[in-house]
Structure formats: structure tokens, C-alpha cells
N, C-alpha and C positions, 0 to 999 in steps of 0.2 A: 504493499500500499504507499510506502515511502516513494515509490517510483512516481504516483500519480502526485504527490504532493507539490511538484513543480507546477502542475496546472491548476492550482487553486489560486482564484483571484481575490481580491480584496473583497469583493461582492460575495464570493463563496462562504469567505470568514465570517462574514457579517450576518449571512441567513444561518449559518451553522449556530453562531452564537446565541442568535434570536431564538432558534429552535431548541437549545439546550435549556434556556430558561422556560419554555412550556414544557419541557420533559421532567426535568430534575433540577430544583434549586441548588442542590449541593454539587451537582454537576458545573454548573455555572460557577459557583462559588468557587472549586477547586481550579477551575480553568483560570479565573479572575486571579487567584493566588499565585498560579503559577507563571502568568504572564508577568505579574507584578515582580515576582523572584527573577525573571529574566532580566528585567529591566532595573533593578536594583543596583548592580555594580556600576551600570552606566550613569544612574542619578547619582551615586558617590563620586564618581569621577566627575560629572557638571560641578557638584559642589567644590571639588578640589579647584576646579578651574576658575569657579568664581572666585575663591579665596586668594588665587594666584594672579588675579588681576592687576597689573603694575600700579604703584601709587607713588606719586612723588613725596608724599609726607611720610608714608609707612604707617599704615591705621592700626590704631590700637581698638580694643573692644572697648565701646563706651559703657557698657554695662560694668565693666573693671573700674570705671572712672567715677561710678556713681550714679550713673544716667541709667534710664530705664530702658532705652531705645538701644539697638544695636547699630553698629557702622554699616556703611553703604555694602562692603564685600560680604561681611556676615549674613546682612539682610538677604542679598541675593542668594547665598547657599542655604539659607533657612526656608526661603520661598520656592525652592525648588522642589518640583513634584510630579509623579506620574499618574497620568489619565488614560483609562482604557474604556473605550466606547465605541459601539457602533452608530455613525453619524447618520443624519437625515437622508444623505445622497445614497445610502447604501452600502458604504465602504466601512471597513472595520479600521479603527484609529487607537494606535498605541502612542501616547504622546508625552513627552518629557517637557516641561515649560516651568518657567517662572511665573509663579503667581503674583500679578500687580497687587491683588489686595492684600495679600499676606506680607507682601514686600513693605508696603505702605504702613501697614500695622506693626511690623518690626521695627522699622527706622523711622517712621514720622515723614518720609519723604514722598513726593509723588509717584503714584501706580505708573506712571508712563517711563519713568528712568531705566527699568531692565531694557525695555524695547530699544530705548535711546543708546544704552550702552552697547548694545548688540548690532546697531547700525538698522535696524528694522523700521525705524520713524523716519517720516519724511522733513521734519523739522530738526535740525541741530539742537544739541543738549546745550542751552546756555543758562548762565546764572550770573546774577550781580557780584560784584568784588566788593567785600566790606561794605555791604548794603545795611541799611539801618532795619532794625528789627520790625518785621511786618511788612516791609518791601515785598511787593508782588512784580510779577511780569508786566512791564510797561511802565510801573510807577517810579522805577528808580531810574534816576537821571545820570548817574555816575558810570563806571566802568562796567563794561559786562564782557566775560569770558566765554569762550566756546569750549566745550569738553571733547575729547578725542573719543571716538567709539573704541572699544575693545572687543569684537565677539568672542564668546567663549562658549555658548550654548551650541549653536549649530556646527561649529567645528568638532565639537567634543561628542555629540550625538551622530552627525551624519557617517561617521567612519565605522560606526556600528550597525547600521542600517540593513546591509545583507545578511549579518549574523542574526540579528534580532529576528529578521524576517522568517530565516530557515527555522528558528527554535519556536516561533509562534506557531508555524505550520506543524511543526512537530507536535506542539501542546495540543492542539486542534485535530490532529490525526489521532491522538492518544483518546482523547474526549470522544471523537466519533467512534473509536472502538469501544470505549466505556457505554457509549448510548445504546450499541448494538447487544451489549450483555444485559440492559436493562430493558429493551425491547424484547 
């Protein structure tokens, strides 16, 4: 059966995933756990890449300095997560991403900063230099600095894509075999 695995499309995987939900909840739960386990080392690598982003000052943990929030790089690492879903178009998605909401909650910074750091935003990442407290975009008349992008997520994740696809297909085939035992 492993020979047929190369002919499985994302649409096939999505249909199989939906079918397992209707047959046996434990089967779907085990499949999700297995796929999460496949993605775990890559998620860990993404977190290390986020912590390794270059800094001109050398970032220290803000919590260690008595502040409740964590620093920028620690916030990126803490907001990294894995999502496993069949999407509306019918394809199956295993996604490793940086949650903007979690990032904002951990750091107190804007949700859009992870996208800007990755270089996925159309607008450059700018900030006022030594602005008065409470200055917002457009209200500060002083000097503004543009921040350089440092892609860390996509370069880390994309190199694992073929391996993950193969392992996910194996997990689905094993689930299909388990379904035949149940039926």
C-alpha cells in the first residue's frame, strides 16, 4: 500500500481526515497526535531560529529585569505553534506559524510584527527613535527608523516539507489500515 502513497493528493488526505471523524473519534485524535509529533522537531527548530535572530543590542529576557512581558525574540519563539486542519477548499493543511495574537499578548507589541520580521508584509517595519511615551504612527515628528527583515520561519520550515509530506502520508495510510480493521 505504501507504493500508492505517492498518488495521494491533499484533497485525498482531507477527505480521509473528514471520514475518520465520522467513523471513530479516537482514530482522528490519534492521527492528529501523530501529525503533531511529526511537526514537533520542526517547531522546536523554528523557536531556536527565532531566538537566533541577530540583535544589535543583544536582547536580555525582560521578565528577568522585573517586567511582565518578554522580549521580541522570546515572544516570537513563545508564539510559534502547529495547526492541523482540512481547509474549506478541500486540501489538508499542516501549518507551523507564529500567532500574532499570542505574540502581542507575550510582548505587548503589535500583532503584525512577526509578519514584518519575516518580510511578508507590504509595508516596512518602522518605528520612532526615542519617541515620547504614547507616540503612535504618524504622531511623532522626530526621526523614524526602518527595521530590517530577518526571515526565520519559512527558511526553517520549507526545507522539511518533502520529509513531512512523506511522514504525513504514512500516518494517513496507517490510519486507513486501522479504519479497515474497525469496519
